[in-house]
N, C-alpha and C positions, 0 to 999 in steps of 0.2 A: 894508398898507392903510390909509388914513385914519380916524377913527371914522366921516366924514361918510359913507364910500363904506358902512363898515358897516349902519349906520344904513339907508340907501338901499337895502341890499341885505335887510334884515329887512323892511322897509316893502314891497318891489316884490316878496318871496315871499308878500305877505297874511297877515301876523303879527298887523297892527295894521290898524285899522280907524278910518275917515275922522270929522273934527271939525271944528274951526271953522277958517276960513283966516285969513291975516295976511300983507299984501302980495302977495308972488307965491308964498308956501310957505304949506301946507297944513298944521293940527297933526290927527296920527293917533293916535288913542285904543283902546286895549283892555285888557278886564279878564283879568291874567294871574295864577294863582294868589291871587285874591282881590284883586289890586292893582292899579291903573289905573297903565298906561304909557301917556307921551304921547313923541311924535318929531314933530318938524316936517321937510316934505320939499314935494319939488315937486309941482306939481298931476299933473304926467304919471304920477309913482309913485302918487300918494293915488289916483287914478283907477284903474290896475291893478291895485293893492291890495285898491279896495271892488268890483271886477270878480272876482276873484280868490277874496275871501271869500264873494260871493254864490254862488260856482261850488261853492264848500265847502261850503257851508250846505245847498244843493240836494242835494249828493251826502248828505251827512250823512243827511237825510232819506228820500233813496232806496234808502242802505244799511239805515235803521231799518225799512222795510215791507219790503224787499225778500224772495225766496223765501229760507229760513233753510238752513244746512249741515245735512247729517246726520250722526248721531254717528258713523259709518265713515267718514265723508271726511275726507280729508287736512287738517291746519292748518298753515300754515307759520309758522315760530317763529324770528324774529331775535332771536338770542341775544347778549348781549354779554356779551363774557367777564369775569369781577368785575375791579374793580379793587381793588385789595391795599393795606391799611392800611400802613405803614411796620413799625410795630412786627410785624406778620405777618410783611412780607419778610425780617426778619431771623431768623425762626426756620421759616419753611415754602419749600419751593423750588416758585417761582411757577408752572413746568411743570406740573408734578406736581397742582398744585391746581387749574387751569387746565382738565386732563383729568377731574380728578376730578369737576368740576361737569359738565362736558360731558357723560361718561358717563350720566350720570341721564336724558339726553333724548335719546341715539343708538336705543334700541332698541324705542320707545316705536311701535306700530303707526300713530297716528294724528297725531304731532307728526313734523313734518317740519323740521329744525333748518338754520337759515344761521345760522353763527358770525359775528361782527363785533366786532373788537378795541377798546378804550374808546379814543375820540380824544384827543388832546391839546387839539383845536381848540374853542374856546368853541361853535361849533356843531355839534361833531362827531357829536352824535346824527342828525343829518340827513344827514349825508355819505355818498353813496353807500347811502341806504338803499333796498331793493330796493322798487319799487311793487307786487308779488305778496305780501310779507308780510302774515298776517293778524295777526298777534299780535307785539308787541314786549316782550323781557325784560331789562330790567339788572340786573345782578348787582353785590354789594360782600361782598366777605371782608376780618374785621374781627380783631382779638386785643383784647379788651378785659379790664378788672377787674371780676369780679363776684363779688357773694355767693353762695356754694354751701356743702353741706354735706358732708364728708367722708363715702366710704361706709363707710372702715374705724373711725372714732371717733365717728361721727354729728355732731361739732360743728360749728356753723355759723364760716367763715371767707372769705377772700379766693381767688379763684382767678383762673388765666389761661381767658379764655373764648373758645372759637371759635364766631366770628358770623358767619353767612350771612344776606343781605338781597336781596330784589328787586324789584322795581315792576315791574308786571305788566300792561299794557295792548293794547286792543281797538287796532288800526288803522282801524277805523272807525265809532268812537264814542269821545268823548273822557269821557263817562260812565262807560264799562266801563273802571275802573282797579281795581287789588287791591295789597297788599303782603302780603310774607312775611317772616318773621324768625326764623330758628332756631338755638341754641346749647347749649354745654355746654362742658365740660372740653376744653381744646386735643388732649388725648390720645384723644379720644372724635370727633374731626374727621369721620370717616367715616360713622359714624353720624349723624353731623349733617346730614351732604351728603346721605345717605339722604333723610332724614325730609324735608329743604328742599326736595329734587327730588319726591317724592312730591306734596307739598303743592301746589307749583307746576304741577304736571302736572294735578292735580285740579281747580284753579283754570282752567288752560285749556279743558281738556275739559269740564267739569262747569257752569262758571259762565260763562266768556266762549264757548265752542264753540256752546251754542244759540242766542247772537245774532247769530252771524257769518253774513251774507250768502252766498249759493251763489256758488262759482267763475263761474259762467255770468253770475250776476246783477252780479259786479264787472266784469264784461268789458265788459258791456253798460252800465253806469254808466259807467264808465271811456272807453268809447268806444276803446279803444288807445290811450289816452295815460297817458305818465309823470309823475307825481309831481312836483313842485318839487324838483330839486337844487340846493341853494344850493352846492355847491362851483363848478358850472357859472357857477351866477349872479355867486359873486363874479370868477370868470375873467374875465367878461364885463365886468363892471365895472372891472377893472385894464386893459382894451383901450380901452376910452374914455379 
């Protein structure tokens, strides 16, 4: 797909907002991660984007004031399998590591996981994202050189550290975002994974959970409609 088509897809999906016009094109802008992003597009896409952005803003406000989830109510979590650094991939078996992380979320009475593989697409995080997931967890596994202290000699030195990171976000509020990082010697990877899982689960249930709208409220606000699927949007653009 051409760059122009990709930019049109982003705008049509509602990720940018309307600015000033220029001829038959419209400049759309939005603050993303603290930076202003601008794209030129046609008025039709700009208007569609504006309407979608208004709907998203209204939905965000509705979620904020809606009846909240009870502590015992299930929370559906979209769990992305960890991306694994090149160095770690050389010394660890990917399948075992993925299973090790996944097990930390499988037996929780509240958390219901939907596992997603990390996509190679630039827009992979949005591909086929289930509209009924409440929380998204993106995980990363790395091998890094860290300063540590030997348990036998007590002396400080460099060690190969196994590192797990996660970005955890509510799918109903752009403000409810958290991060976790756990690390220790590579040989203690099982212990690191358990500590990592405990903290991520705690954030989901204790910090994000109380702010989640009830499932009934979500259905009412969405009116049975699915969220934007970029993969289908790209397919439609290719056919044009």
